[in-house]
SEVO-835921 format. One record per residue (C-alpha): residue number from 1; residue in one letter; x, z, y. Coordinates in pm, 1 decimal. Each point is the difference from the previous one (the first is absolute). Layout:
SEVO-835921
+-----+--------+----------+----------+----------+
! num ! residu !        u !        w !        v !
+-----+--------+----------+----------+----------+
! NUM !      A !        X !        Z !        Y !
...
+-----+--------+----------+----------+----------+
END
This chain:
SEVO-835921
+-----+--------+----------+----------+----------+
! num ! residu !        u !        w !        v !
+-----+--------+----------+----------+----------+
!   1 !      M !  -2097.8 !   -249.2 !    727.6 !
!   2 !      T !    151.7 !   -216.9 !    273.6 !
!   3 !      G !    340.4 !    162.3 !    -38.7 !
!   4 !      I !     23.7 !    -92.7 !   -367.1 !
!   5 !      G !    -64.8 !   -367.8 !     68.1 !
!   6 !      E !    230.6 !     -4.9 !    302.8 !
!   7 !      G !    286.0 !    161.6 !   -190.2 !
!   8 !      F !    -20.5 !   -249.6 !   -284.9 !
!   9 !      L !    -32.6 !   -292.1 !    242.9 !
!  10 !      V !    321.6 !     94.1 !    182.9 !
!  11 !      I !    194.5 !     21.1 !   -325.4 !
!  12 !      A !   -145.0 !   -326.2 !   -134.0 !
!  13 !      V !     86.2 !   -196.3 !    314.3 !
!  14 !      V !    365.4 !    110.3 !     10.1 !
!  15 !      I !     45.3 !    -58.5 !   -374.3 !
!  16 !      A !   -157.4 !   -344.3 !     40.7 !
!  17 !      V !    247.9 !    -78.3 !    278.1 !
!  18 !      G !    282.1 !    104.2 !   -234.8 !
!  19 !      Y !   -140.2 !   -221.8 !   -273.6 !
!  20 !      G !     -9.1 !   -293.8 !    244.9 !
!  21 !      I !    360.3 !     69.4 !     98.7 !
!  22 !      G !     93.6 !      2.0 !   -368.3 !
!  23 !      R !   -170.8 !   -332.7 !    -63.2 !
!  24 !      A !    166.9 !   -156.6 !    303.7 !
!  25 !      G !    340.0 !    140.1 !    -98.6 !
!  26 !      V !     93.7 !     56.4 !    364.8 !
!  27 !      L !    189.0 !    324.4 !    -73.8 !
!  28 !      G !    186.7 !   -129.7 !   -303.8 !
!  29 !      P !     11.6 !    117.9 !   -362.2 !
!  30 !      S !    128.5 !    349.7 !     84.9 !
!  31 !      A !   -278.9 !     86.5 !    245.4 !
!  32 !      T !   -164.0 !    262.9 !   -222.2 !
!  33 !      Q !    327.2 !    183.6 !    -61.2 !
!  34 !      V !    110.7 !    -16.7 !    365.7 !
!  35 !      L !   -332.9 !    125.7 !    135.6 !
!  36 !      S !    -18.7 !    275.1 !   -263.7 !
!  37 !      R !    355.1 !    116.9 !     70.0 !
!  38 !      T !    -68.4 !     -6.5 !    374.8 !
!  39 !      A !   -302.4 !    220.3 !    -55.2 !
!  40 !      F !    186.7 !    238.3 !   -231.5 !
!  41 !      F !    328.8 !     43.5 !    185.4 !
!  42 !      V !   -107.2 !    -46.8 !    361.9 !
!  43 !      A !   -370.1 !     13.4 !     79.5 !
!  44 !      S !   -130.1 !    256.4 !   -252.6 !
!  45 !      P !    255.7 !    270.3 !     90.9 !
!  46 !      A !    -92.8 !    -46.7 !    366.8 !
!  47 !      L !   -368.7 !     21.5 !    -92.8 !
!  48 !      L !     51.1 !    314.5 !   -208.2 !
!  49 !      F !    189.2 !    174.1 !    278.2 !
!  50 !      T !   -235.3 !    -92.1 !    284.7 !
!  51 !      V !   -315.3 !     90.6 !   -194.9 !
!  52 !      I !    121.3 !    330.4 !   -146.0 !
!  53 !      A !    183.9 !    112.6 !    314.6 !
!  54 !      Q !   -316.4 !    -36.0 !    207.9 !
!  55 !      Q !   -226.4 !    153.8 !   -261.5 !
!  56 !      D !   -130.5 !    354.2 !     42.3 !
!  57 !      I !    114.3 !    125.6 !   -337.8 !
!  58 !      G !   -201.3 !    321.4 !     31.9 !
!  59 !      A !   -324.7 !   -187.7 !     61.3 !
!  60 !      V !     13.8 !   -192.7 !   -326.6 !
!  61 !      F !     63.5 !    299.7 !   -226.9 !
!  62 !      S !   -361.0 !     12.8 !   -111.7 !
!  63 !      A !   -223.1 !    -44.3 !   -303.2 !
!  64 !      G !     40.3 !   -374.2 !     51.4 !
!  65 !      L !    375.1 !     27.7 !    -54.6 !
!  66 !      V !    -54.9 !    202.6 !   -318.5 !
!  67 !      V !   -238.8 !   -261.7 !   -137.8 !
!  68 !      T !    236.9 !   -281.5 !     96.3 !
!  69 !      A !    301.2 !    168.9 !   -159.6 !
!  70 !      V !   -182.2 !     75.3 !   -324.5 !
!  71 !      T !   -181.7 !   -332.9 !    -37.7 !
!  72 !      S !    304.6 !   -210.1 !     86.1 !
!  73 !      T !    231.3 !    198.5 !   -226.4 !
!  74 !      L !   -240.9 !    -11.5 !   -294.3 !
!  75 !      A !    -67.5 !   -371.6 !     48.0 !
!  76 !      C !    372.6 !    -77.8 !      4.7 !
!  77 !      A !     62.8 !    220.9 !   -303.3 !
!  78 !      L !   -282.8 !   -151.7 !   -206.2 !
!  79 !      F !    172.2 !   -338.0 !    -21.7 !
!  80 !      V !    329.0 !    135.8 !   -135.7 !
!  81 !      P !   -105.8 !     79.9 !   -360.4 !
!  82 !      F !   -164.5 !   -341.8 !    -29.5 !
!  83 !      G !    319.0 !   -173.3 !    114.2 !
!  84 !      L !    209.4 !    207.7 !   -238.4 !
!  85 !      L !   -230.7 !    -69.4 !   -294.7 !
!  86 !      R !     23.8 !   -374.8 !     66.3 !
!  87 !      R !    376.8 !     33.6 !     42.9 !
!  88 !      R !     -4.8 !   -174.1 !    335.2 !
!  89 !      P !    320.6 !    -14.3 !    209.8 !
!  90 !      A !     69.0 !    310.3 !    207.0 !
!  91 !      G !    -27.5 !   -192.0 !    326.3 !
!  92 !      E !   -340.6 !   -139.9 !    -92.2 !
!  93 !      I !   -120.3 !    348.6 !    -95.3 !
!  94 !      A !    111.4 !    130.0 !    340.0 !
!  95 !      I !   -180.5 !   -283.0 !    181.9 !
!  96 !      G !   -311.1 !     44.3 !   -215.2 !
!  97 !      S !      0.2 !    371.5 !     70.0 !
!  98 !      M !     38.0 !    -57.4 !    372.9 !
!  99 !      A !   -270.3 !   -268.7 !      0.1 !
! 100 !      S !   -240.3 !    241.4 !   -170.6 !
! 101 !      G !     12.7 !    265.1 !    271.6 !
! 102 !      Y !    155.8 !   -140.5 !    320.1 !
! 103 !      V !   -292.2 !   -112.6 !    217.2 !
! 104 !      N !    -22.0 !   -244.0 !    289.3 !
! 105 !      A !    -41.2 !    273.0 !    261.7 !
! 106 !      G !    149.0 !   -189.9 !    294.0 !
! 107 !      N !   -135.8 !   -343.1 !     74.8 !
! 108 !      L !   -315.4 !     51.2 !   -210.4 !
! 109 !      G !    -52.5 !    377.2 !      6.1 !
! 110 !      I !     15.7 !     38.2 !    379.3 !
! 111 !      P !   -279.4 !   -245.9 !     90.4 !
! 112 !      I !   -216.8 !    128.3 !   -284.4 !
! 113 !      A !     53.6 !    360.7 !    112.3 !
! 114 !      T !    -74.5 !    -93.8 !    360.7 !
! 115 !      Y !   -324.8 !   -184.9 !    -62.5 !
! 116 !      A !   -134.5 !    144.4 !   -325.2 !
! 117 !      L !    112.2 !    362.2 !     43.4 !
! 118 !      G !     -3.6 !     25.9 !    377.9 !
! 119 !      S !    364.7 !     93.9 !     52.4 !
! 120 !      A !    338.9 !   -146.9 !    -88.5 !
! 121 !      G !    120.4 !    359.5 !    -35.4 !
! 122 !      E !   -166.7 !     15.8 !   -342.9 !
! 123 !      I !    277.8 !   -221.3 !   -137.0 !
! 124 !      A !    280.4 !    224.3 !    134.5 !
! 125 !      P !     38.7 !    217.6 !   -315.6 !
! 126 !      V !     32.1 !   -313.6 !   -214.7 !
! 127 !      L !    257.4 !   -154.9 !    231.6 !
! 128 !      L !    203.3 !    320.3 !     14.7 !
! 129 !      F !      7.5 !     54.6 !   -376.4 !
! 130 !      Q !     88.2 !   -360.4 !    -77.3 !
! 131 !      L !    261.2 !    -32.9 !    272.6 !
! 132 !      A !    160.5 !    338.3 !    -56.1 !
! 133 !      V !    -23.4 !     23.9 !   -379.7 !
! 134 !      L !    -96.1 !   -313.6 !   -192.7 !
! 135 !      A !    198.1 !   -264.2 !    191.8 !
! 136 !      P !    336.7 !    182.8 !    -12.4 !
! 137 !      L !    -60.4 !    112.6 !   -359.6 !
! 138 !      F !    -83.8 !   -340.6 !   -144.1 !
! 139 !      S !    260.7 !   -189.1 !    200.4 !
! 140 !      T !    263.1 !    244.9 !   -126.3 !
! 141 !      V !   -119.8 !    -39.7 !   -360.4 !
! 142 !      L !      6.5 !   -378.3 !     34.6 !
! 143 !      D !    349.1 !     14.5 !    147.7 !
! 144 !      V !    123.8 !    196.5 !   -301.0 !
! 145 !      V !   -184.9 !   -223.0 !   -249.2 !
! 146 !      S !    131.8 !   -319.3 !    159.4 !
! 147 !      H !    356.4 !    118.1 !    -64.2 !
! 148 !      Q !    -55.6 !     85.3 !   -366.2 !
! 149 !      G !    259.3 !   -160.0 !   -220.7 !
! 150 !      E !    264.5 !     24.7 !    268.5 !
! 151 !      R !    269.8 !    262.2 !      7.4 !
! 152 !      T !   -185.6 !    244.7 !    221.0 !
! 153 !      S !    121.0 !    352.8 !     46.1 !
! 154 !      R !   -211.1 !    313.1 !      6.9 !
! 155 !      R !     97.5 !     34.3 !    364.4 !
! 156 !      R !   -152.7 !   -339.5 !     80.2 !
! 157 !      T !   -325.1 !     98.9 !   -170.6 !
! 158 !      L !    -20.4 !    336.2 !    176.1 !
! 159 !      T !     83.8 !   -146.0 !    339.5 !
! 160 !      A !   -244.2 !   -292.6 !    -30.3 !
! 161 !      P !   -243.4 !    156.0 !    253.5 !
! 162 !      L !    283.8 !     28.5 !    253.8 !
! 163 !      R !     53.3 !   -376.7 !    -19.6 !
! 164 !      N !   -370.6 !    -79.2 !     13.5 !
! 165 !      P !   -106.0 !   -117.6 !    350.4 !
! 166 !      L !   -358.8 !    109.9 !    -62.5 !
! 167 !      A !    102.0 !    349.9 !   -103.0 !
! 168 !      I !    234.4 !     31.1 !    298.0 !
! 169 !      A !   -267.0 !   -119.2 !    243.6 !
! 170 !      T !   -256.9 !    235.1 !   -153.2 !
! 171 !      A !    231.3 !    300.5 !     28.9 !
! 172 !      A !     81.0 !    -85.5 !    361.2 !
! 173 !      G !   -368.6 !    -39.6 !     79.1 !
! 174 !      L !    -88.2 !    335.7 !   -154.7 !
! 175 !      V !    273.7 !    172.9 !    199.7 !
! 176 !      A !   -122.8 !   -162.4 !    321.7 !
! 177 !      S !   -359.3 !     99.4 !    -73.8 !
! 178 !      A !     87.9 !    357.8 !    -92.7 !
! 179 !      T !    215.5 !     52.5 !    308.8 !
! 180 !      G !   -223.9 !   -191.0 !    238.4 !
! 181 !      W !    295.6 !   -206.0 !    122.9 !
! 182 !      L !    -27.4 !   -376.3 !     36.1 !
! 183 !      P !    271.6 !   -244.4 !    104.8 !
! 184 !      P !    -32.1 !   -121.1 !    358.9 !
! 185 !      E !   -222.3 !   -298.3 !     75.9 !
! 186 !      P !    289.5 !   -251.0 !     18.6 !
! 187 !      V !     67.0 !     86.7 !   -366.7 !
! 188 !      M !   -358.4 !     35.2 !   -121.9 !
! 189 !      A !   -119.8 !   -327.1 !    155.5 !
! 190 !      P !    232.0 !   -231.1 !   -200.1 !
! 191 !      L !    -56.5 !    213.0 !   -311.6 !
! 192 !      Q !   -375.4 !    -50.5 !     35.8 !
! 193 !      L !     48.2 !   -372.3 !     54.0 !
! 194 !      I !    206.0 !    -24.7 !   -318.6 !
! 195 !      A !   -251.3 !    221.5 !   -185.6 !
! 196 !      D !   -276.4 !   -245.8 !     84.9 !
! 197 !      L !    179.8 !   -257.1 !   -217.1 !
! 198 !      A !    -45.0 !    197.7 !   -322.9 !
! 199 !      V !   -357.5 !    -82.8 !    -98.5 !
! 200 !      P !      4.3 !   -367.6 !    112.4 !
! 201 !      C !    329.5 !    -58.2 !   -184.9 !
! 202 !      M !   -139.4 !    143.3 !   -324.0 !
! 203 !      L !   -328.8 !   -188.0 !     26.3 !
! 204 !      L !    171.4 !   -330.5 !     80.7 !
! 205 !      A !    245.6 !     49.5 !   -287.8 !
! 206 !      F !   -293.6 !     74.3 !   -227.7 !
! 207 !      G !   -182.5 !   -315.7 !    111.2 !
! 208 !      I !    309.6 !   -215.1 !    -48.0 !
! 209 !      S !     46.0 !    138.6 !   -351.9 !
! 210 !      L !   -348.9 !   -118.6 !    -98.1 !
! 211 !      R !    112.0 !   -362.0 !     33.3 !
! 212 !      G !     26.8 !   -128.1 !   -357.1 !
! 213 !      A !    -66.1 !    345.6 !   -149.1 !
! 214 !      A !   -177.8 !     30.0 !   -334.3 !
! 215 !      R !   -355.1 !    131.6 !     -9.2 !
! 216 !      P !     -2.6 !    383.2 !      2.9 !
! 217 !      G !    -45.6 !    161.2 !   -339.3 !
! 218 !      T !    169.8 !   -268.4 !   -207.1 !
! 219 !      G !    316.6 !     41.9 !   -203.7 !
! 220 !      D !    163.3 !    319.3 !   -120.1 !
! 221 !      V !    -80.3 !    196.9 !    318.4 !
! 222 !      G !   -375.1 !    -50.4 !    -52.3 !
! 223 !      P !    -66.8 !    329.4 !   -183.5 !
! 224 !      S !    206.4 !    192.4 !    256.6 !
! 225 !      L !   -194.0 !   -158.8 !    285.9 !
! 226 !      W !   -340.7 !     92.8 !   -139.6 !
! 227 !      V !    114.3 !    357.3 !    -57.6 !
! 228 !      V !    111.7 !     16.2 !    364.4 !
! 229 !      V !   -338.2 !   -138.1 !    111.9 !
! 230 !      A !   -188.8 !    254.2 !   -211.7 !
! 231 !      I !    204.9 !    289.6 !    137.5 !
! 232 !      K !      7.6 !   -116.2 !    362.0 !
! 233 !      N !   -353.3 !   -129.4 !     44.6 !
! 234 !      V !   -190.9 !    234.5 !   -231.5 !
! 235 !      L !    184.0 !    314.8 !   -106.5 !
! 236 !      Q !    166.8 !     90.8 !    329.7 !
! 237 !      P !   -327.8 !     -6.3 !    200.4 !
! 238 !      L !   -173.1 !    200.8 !   -274.9 !
! 239 !      I !    281.4 !    257.4 !      3.1 !
! 240 !      G !    -29.3 !     17.3 !    379.3 !
! 241 !      L !   -376.5 !     52.5 !    -22.8 !
! 242 !      G !     30.6 !    272.9 !   -262.6 !
! 243 !      L !    276.6 !    185.4 !    182.4 !
! 244 !      G !   -180.0 !    -31.8 !    333.4 !
! 245 !      L !   -314.7 !    153.7 !   -148.6 !
! 246 !      L !    209.9 !    272.3 !   -164.3 !
! 247 !      L !    147.7 !     88.4 !    340.4 !
! 248 !      G !   -347.0 !     16.0 !    153.4 !
! 249 !      L !     26.3 !   -313.4 !    212.4 !
! 250 !      S !   -316.3 !   -181.4 !    107.6 !
! 251 !      G !   -120.7 !   -262.2 !    244.6 !
! 252 !      I !    265.6 !   -196.3 !    187.2 !
! 253 !      A !    280.9 !    220.8 !   -133.8 !
! 254 !      L !    -93.3 !    -83.5 !   -359.9 !
! 255 !      M !    -52.6 !   -369.1 !     72.0 !
! 256 !      A !    338.1 !    -13.2 !    176.3 !
! 257 !      V !    200.3 !    122.9 !   -299.1 !
! 258 !      V !   -185.7 !   -225.6 !   -243.3 !
! 259 !      V !     33.1 !   -308.3 !    221.8 !
! 260 !      C !    372.1 !     67.9 !     45.8 !
! 261 !      A !     44.7 !     34.2 !   -377.2 !
! 262 !      A !   -186.9 !   -327.6 !    -55.1 !
! 263 !      L !    224.1 !   -207.7 !    228.0 !
! 264 !      P !    185.0 !   -273.6 !   -192.0 !
! 265 !      T !    369.2 !    -18.1 !    -83.6 !
! 266 !      A !    214.2 !    -40.1 !    311.1 !
! 267 !      Q !    203.4 !   -315.7 !     56.7 !
! 268 !      N !    297.6 !    235.4 !     40.7 !
! 269 !      V !     11.8 !     18.9 !   -378.8 !
! 270 !      F !     63.8 !   -373.5 !    -22.1 !
! 271 !      G !    264.5 !     31.6 !    272.1 !
! 272 !      Y !    186.9 !    267.0 !   -197.3 !
! 273 !      A !    -31.9 !   -205.8 !   -318.9 !
! 274 !      V !    163.9 !   -298.9 !    170.9 !
! 275 !      R !    266.2 !    213.7 !    166.1 !
! 276 !      F !    115.4 !    150.9 !   -331.5 !
! 277 !      D !    -98.5 !   -299.3 !   -216.6 !
! 278 !      Q !   -208.9 !    220.6 !   -227.2 !
! 279 !      G !   -353.2 !    -75.7 !   -120.6 !
! 280 !      V !    -51.1 !   -265.2 !    270.1 !
! 281 !      R !   -289.0 !   -176.6 !   -169.4 !
! 282 !      L !   -181.9 !    325.3 !    -79.5 !
! 283 !      G !     43.9 !    117.0 !    358.7 !
! 284 !      R !   -138.9 !   -325.8 !    140.1 !
! 285 !      D !   -290.6 !    -23.4 !   -246.9 !
! 286 !      A !    -93.0 !    365.6 !     47.2 !
! 287 !      A !    -13.7 !    -27.3 !    379.4 !
! 288 !      L !   -215.3 !   -312.6 !    -18.1 !
! 289 !      T !   -234.7 !    104.3 !   -280.5 !
! 290 !      T !    -63.4 !    358.6 !    111.9 !
! 291 !      T !    -73.6 !   -126.1 !    351.4 !
! 292 !      I !   -266.5 !   -237.9 !   -130.4 !
! 293 !      V !   -154.3 !    261.6 !   -230.5 !
! 294 !      S !      3.5 !    268.1 !    271.4 !
! 295 !      V !   -242.7 !   -192.9 !    223.6 !
! 296 !      P !   -317.6 !     80.8 !   -199.3 !
! 297 !      V !    137.3 !    343.0 !    -93.4 !
! 298 !      L !     48.0 !    103.1 !    364.0 !
! 299 !      F !   -340.8 !   -132.8 !    104.6 !
! 300 !      L !   -157.5 !    192.2 !   -288.9 !
! 301 !      I !    176.2 !    325.1 !     91.7 !
! 302 !      V !    -98.7 !    -22.0 !    367.1 !
! 303 !      G !   -357.6 !    -95.5 !    -93.1 !
! 304 !      L !    -40.2 !    293.8 !   -239.1 !
! 305 !      L !    180.0 !    274.6 !    191.5 !
! 306 !      A !   -125.5 !    -95.8 !    346.0 !
! 307 !      T !   -358.2 !     75.3 !   -102.0 !
+-----+--------+----------+----------+----------+
END
C-alpha cells in the first residue's frame, strides 16, 4: 500500500510547485506552452529512446502485454462513439480517447509496481505498449487533426509519422533494443539527462495550467469528462480483471494487470493537448479527476486481490 501513497504524493508535490509558479507568474504567460513543447520536442523523444533501447523486448512479450494491449485499445475505442454522437471536435475526441486508455505508467506506475507488486518490471509491458504504439499513434492523429482546414496534401498526411519526434524516437529505440546496440556513454549520458526533464516539465506545466482554471466537469466538456472517468477508472480495470482471469492469471500476476489498468490518465495526454491545441481543457480535467478517483480504486484492488 505504501507505493500507492508515495506515487500520488510525488505527483501532488510537483504539480503543487507548478501551481505556485503559475500564481507567482515567474515564468510568464507562455510557461505552459513552453514547458509542454520542451517536453514534446526535446525531453520526451529522449525518454522514449533511452527507455525502449534499454528494454529487453523479449522479456515483456507476455500475458501482461496482451492484457495491456487489449484493455488500452478497448478503453481508447470506447470513447470514440460517444464523442461522435455528441458531435465533439475531432481533436477533443482524440484527446478523450487517449485519456480513456493512456495510463500514468511512469511517475505513478513505477513506484506502485515497486512497492505494491514487488517489482518495477511489472510495469514494463504497459510502458512498452504506450511508448511504442499509443504515443506515436495519437501524436500523429493529433498532428493531422490540427492541420485540418489547411491545404494539406495526401503526402503530408501519410508522412506525418516521419515528422513526429515521438515516432522517430520510438523506432530508433526499437532498433537499438532488437540489435542490442546502444550509443556510447558520451552520447547516452546527455540523452538520459535530457530524458529526465520529460516528466517534471509535464507535471509543472500541468500545475501552472490549474491557476485560474474552471472546476473540472463544468461547461460543455463535462459529459465527455465523466465518460472518460467511467471508462478509465471503472471499465478498464474490469476489462483487465476479466481478461486476466480468462488467460488463467492469478496472484501477483493478476493483481499486476488489474492495477496497471486502473492507473489514472497520464499527464502526457495534457502535454499533447497543449502541443497541438486540441481538447486542452478535457486533457487537463481528465488527468486531474481520474487521478483523484483512482486513489480509492487502487487501494480497493490491492486490498481485494492481495488476499
